[in-house]
Every structure is written in C-alpha cells, then in structure tokens.
C-alpha positions as CSV (number, residue, x, y, z in Angstrom):
1,M,3.8,8.3,-19.7
2,N,7.4,7.9,-21.0
3,F,9.2,4.7,-22.0
4,Y,10.9,4.3,-18.9
5,D,7.8,4.6,-16.6
6,K,5.6,2.4,-18.9
7,W,8.0,-0.4,-19.6
8,I,11.2,-0.3,-17.5
9,L,9.9,0.7,-14.2
10,P,7.3,-2.0,-13.7
11,R,9.8,-4.8,-14.3
12,L,12.5,-3.0,-12.2
13,T,9.9,-2.5,-9.3
14,D,8.8,-6.2,-9.4
15,L,12.5,-7.2,-9.2
16,V,13.5,-5.0,-6.3
17,M,10.2,-5.6,-4.3
18,R,11.1,-9.4,-4.3
19,N,13.7,-8.8,-1.6
20,K,13.9,-10.8,1.6
21,D,12.7,-8.1,4.0
22,A,9.8,-7.1,1.9
23,T,8.9,-10.8,1.7
24,R,9.0,-11.0,5.4
25,Y,6.7,-8.1,6.0
26,R,4.2,-9.5,3.3
27,S,4.2,-12.8,5.3
28,Q,3.2,-11.1,8.4
29,I,0.6,-8.7,7.1
30,V,-1.2,-10.1,4.1
31,P,-2.4,-13.5,5.6
32,Q,-4.4,-11.4,8.1
33,A,-6.8,-10.5,5.3
34,R,-10.3,-12.1,5.2
35,G,-13.7,-11.7,3.6
36,V,-13.9,-9.1,0.7
37,V,-10.5,-7.6,0.3
38,L,-9.2,-4.5,-1.8
39,E,-5.5,-4.2,-2.2
40,I,-4.3,-0.7,-3.2
41,G,-1.3,-0.7,-5.4
42,A,-1.4,-4.4,-6.2
43,G,1.4,-3.9,-8.6
44,S,2.8,-7.1,-10.2
45,G,0.9,-9.2,-7.8
46,L,3.7,-10.1,-5.1
47,N,1.2,-10.1,-2.4
48,L,-1.1,-12.8,-4.1
49,P,0.7,-15.9,-2.8
50,F,0.3,-14.7,0.9
51,Y,-3.5,-14.4,0.9
52,G,-5.3,-17.2,2.8
53,A,-8.4,-19.3,2.4
54,A,-10.2,-16.6,4.7
55,V,-10.3,-14.3,1.5
56,A,-13.6,-14.6,-0.3
57,R,-12.8,-12.1,-3.0
58,L,-9.9,-9.8,-3.8
59,F,-10.1,-6.5,-5.8
60,A,-6.7,-5.7,-7.0
61,L,-6.3,-2.0,-7.9
62,D,-3.2,-0.3,-9.5
63,P,-3.1,2.7,-12.1
64,S,-0.3,0.7,-14.1
65,E,-1.8,-1.6,-16.8
66,E,1.5,-3.1,-17.3
67,M,1.8,-4.0,-13.6
68,L,-1.6,-5.5,-13.5
69,R,-0.7,-7.5,-16.6
70,M,2.1,-9.2,-14.7
71,A,-0.3,-9.7,-11.7
72,R,-2.9,-11.4,-13.7
73,K,-0.5,-14.3,-14.4
74,K,0.1,-14.7,-10.8
75,A,-3.6,-14.7,-9.9
76,R,-4.2,-18.0,-11.9
77,A,-3.0,-19.7,-8.9
78,A,-5.3,-18.0,-6.4
79,G,-8.0,-19.8,-4.5
80,F,-10.5,-17.1,-4.8
81,P,-11.8,-14.7,-7.5
82,V,-9.5,-11.7,-8.3
83,E,-10.9,-8.6,-10.1
84,F,-8.3,-6.2,-11.5
85,L,-9.0,-2.4,-11.3
86,T,-6.9,0.0,-13.3
87,H,-7.5,3.0,-11.2
88,A,-5.6,5.4,-9.0
89,G,-6.0,5.1,-5.2
90,E,-7.7,8.3,-4.9
91,E,-10.7,7.2,-7.0
92,I,-11.7,3.6,-5.9
93,P,-14.6,2.5,-8.1
94,L,-16.4,0.6,-5.4
95,D,-19.5,1.3,-3.4
96,D,-19.5,2.7,0.2
97,R,-18.9,0.2,3.1
98,C,-18.6,-2.9,0.9
99,L,-15.3,-4.2,2.0
100,D,-14.0,-6.2,5.0
101,M,-10.3,-5.2,4.7
102,V,-8.1,-2.9,2.7
103,V,-4.4,-4.0,2.2
104,T,-1.7,-1.5,1.2
105,T,2.0,-2.4,1.0
106,W,4.7,0.1,-0.2
107,T,2.0,2.1,-1.9
108,L,1.2,5.2,0.1
109,C,4.7,6.5,-0.6
110,T,3.8,7.0,-4.3
111,I,0.1,8.0,-4.4
112,P,0.2,11.7,-5.1
113,D,-2.5,12.4,-2.7
114,P,-2.2,9.9,0.1
115,I,-4.8,11.5,2.4
116,K,-7.4,11.4,-0.4
117,A,-6.6,7.8,-1.1
118,L,-6.8,6.8,2.6
119,Q,-10.3,8.7,2.9
120,E,-11.3,6.5,-0.2
121,M,-10.2,3.5,1.7
122,R,-12.1,4.5,4.7
123,R,-15.2,5.1,2.6
124,V,-15.3,1.6,1.0
125,L,-14.6,-0.1,4.4
126,K,-17.4,-1.5,6.6
127,P,-17.6,0.3,9.9
128,D,-16.0,-2.8,11.5
129,G,-13.4,-3.2,8.7
130,T,-9.6,-3.2,8.9
131,L,-6.9,-1.4,7.0
132,L,-3.6,-3.7,6.9
133,F,-0.5,-1.7,6.0
134,A,3.3,-2.1,5.5
135,E,4.8,1.1,4.4
136,H,8.3,2.8,4.4
137,G,8.4,6.4,5.4
138,L,10.0,9.2,7.6
139,A,12.6,7.9,10.0
140,P,12.8,9.2,13.7
141,D,16.5,9.8,13.6
142,A,17.4,13.5,12.6
143,N,20.4,12.4,10.6
144,V,18.5,9.9,8.5
145,R,15.6,12.5,8.1
146,T,18.1,15.0,6.7
147,W,19.1,12.4,4.0
148,Q,15.5,11.6,3.3
149,E,14.8,15.2,2.6
150,R,18.0,15.6,0.5
151,L,17.4,12.5,-1.6
152,N,13.6,12.8,-2.0
153,P,13.4,15.0,-5.1
154,L,15.8,12.7,-7.1
155,W,14.5,9.5,-5.7
156,G,10.9,10.3,-6.7
157,K,12.1,10.9,-10.4
158,V,13.7,7.4,-10.8
159,T,11.2,5.5,-8.7
160,G,7.9,6.6,-10.3
161,G,7.0,9.3,-7.6
162,C,8.0,7.4,-4.5
163,N,8.5,9.7,-1.5
164,L,11.0,8.8,1.3
165,N,9.7,11.5,3.9
166,R,6.0,10.8,4.5
167,K,5.1,10.0,8.3
168,M,2.6,7.2,7.5
169,D,1.0,6.8,11.0
170,E,0.1,10.5,10.8
171,L,-1.3,10.3,7.3
172,I,-3.4,7.2,8.5
173,R,-4.8,9.0,11.5
174,A,-5.5,12.2,9.6
175,A,-7.7,10.3,7.0
176,G,-10.0,9.2,9.8
177,F,-8.4,5.9,11.1
178,R,-7.7,4.6,14.6
179,I,-4.4,2.6,14.5
180,V,-4.9,-0.5,16.7
181,E,-1.5,-2.0,15.9
182,L,1.8,-0.4,14.9
183,D,5.3,-1.8,14.6
184,L,8.1,0.5,13.7
185,G,11.6,-0.1,12.8
186,Y,14.4,-0.3,10.2
187,A,14.6,-3.0,7.8
188,N,17.9,-4.2,6.2
189,G,19.1,-1.7,3.7
190,L,20.0,1.9,3.3
191,R,18.2,3.7,6.2
192,P,16.7,6.6,4.2
193,M,14.7,3.9,2.3
194,S,14.1,1.3,5.0
195,Y,12.1,2.6,7.9
196,I,9.1,0.8,8.0
197,Y,5.5,1.3,9.5
198,S,3.4,-1.8,9.7
199,G,0.2,-2.7,11.5
200,R,-3.6,-2.5,11.4
201,A,-6.0,0.5,11.5
202,E,-9.8,0.7,11.8
203,P,-12.2,3.4,10.7
204,D,-12.6,5.9,13.5
205,N,-16.3,5.9,13.6
206,L,-16.5,8.0,16.8
207,K,-14.5,10.9,15.2
208,K,-16.3,13.4,12.9
209,H,-13.8,13.5,10.0
210,I,-13.8,16.5,7.8
211,E,-13.0,15.5,4.2
212,R,-10.4,17.4,2.3
C-alpha cells in the first residue's frame, strides 16, 4: 500500500463523507439497526453516533487499519460494545447466521468483489435478518451513465477503488437477497457521483442461490 492510500486517503475520505447529504442518509438508515449488528466498511466510524439503544453489539469491519484507528476514538462514546475487525468484506470472520442486521453505507462501490461480499453478508445473517444499505451507483439517465463510464477508471485511482457504475439493487438481488424497501434518487452534488440506492433487504430463503 502506497503513502497516499495508507495515510492521505483515510483522512480525505473521513472529511468528504461528513457532508450534509451523507449525514442525512445515515440518519435515516443506521438508526433502524437492532440486536447484534455488523457494519461493513465501517471506515472512520461516521455511522457510530447514529446507532440507537436497540443495538446490543456492533462488529465494525474495514480492511484499513488507519480508518479503524480513527473509528476507535468515536466508539468510546457508544452505549454498546464495539468489536473492530480488520478484514475485507469478502471474508467476514463470523459464524453462519449469527447476526440480526448488517449495515453498509458507501461501501459496495469500493469492494473488489461486491457479489462475494454480499454473499458473505447473507451467510452471517439470521434467516429473518436484515441488510440496511445506502450506496451510490449507476444512474438511470443515459447522459449521466455515459459520464460515469468515462470517469470510472480515473475516479477509482484517486478514491481507493471506488466505482461509479455499479447497479446496486441488481448486485444485492444477485447475491440472494430480496429487497423489501428501495429509495432511489440523486443527492446534491455532481450527478455521476450522487445517484443513491437506499433501503432494506432480507435473505431470500425461498430462492436456491448458487454461490459464485
């Protein structure tokens, strides 16, 4: 890992993701969490203040040691135990069907294999568990999509592998989830970077899912 990715990018990401619109989505999605929860891509801990009293325990997973170091400082104010896991989303070090909920915000865009990561989330969720998500991704407008495809190679290099052109609802369904609530729309900002998918999904226990 180079100097930029290890030291500059974590602080830049923390600063950028404090914006008003991201905070609004956090305030809508994260407080729904309850029970034993896993957050994928916990980053610098910006979601921590939004978890409520219904959370019994939180596992905060992120591959960046530096981001989790920043998150540990915020976790001191949490009203529940927080365990930090320095792992990639494709390899969640938890038992099958042990979680009530999984939370992912602005994370699936960056994970190298999002389908595998989502399959892992499905594996660790209880049959009646819930995936809560807020992610940016592929827009419905043709002109915006064109710019997303054009910008994606350069964008990924300066943002630690973030992709602008992933259709998040299709990825979630392909990994064996059933989406029960989905809100779509542009947040404020440049349109190629601001089309948001947010909502809730459940393991599709009636569907025989073929693992990749």
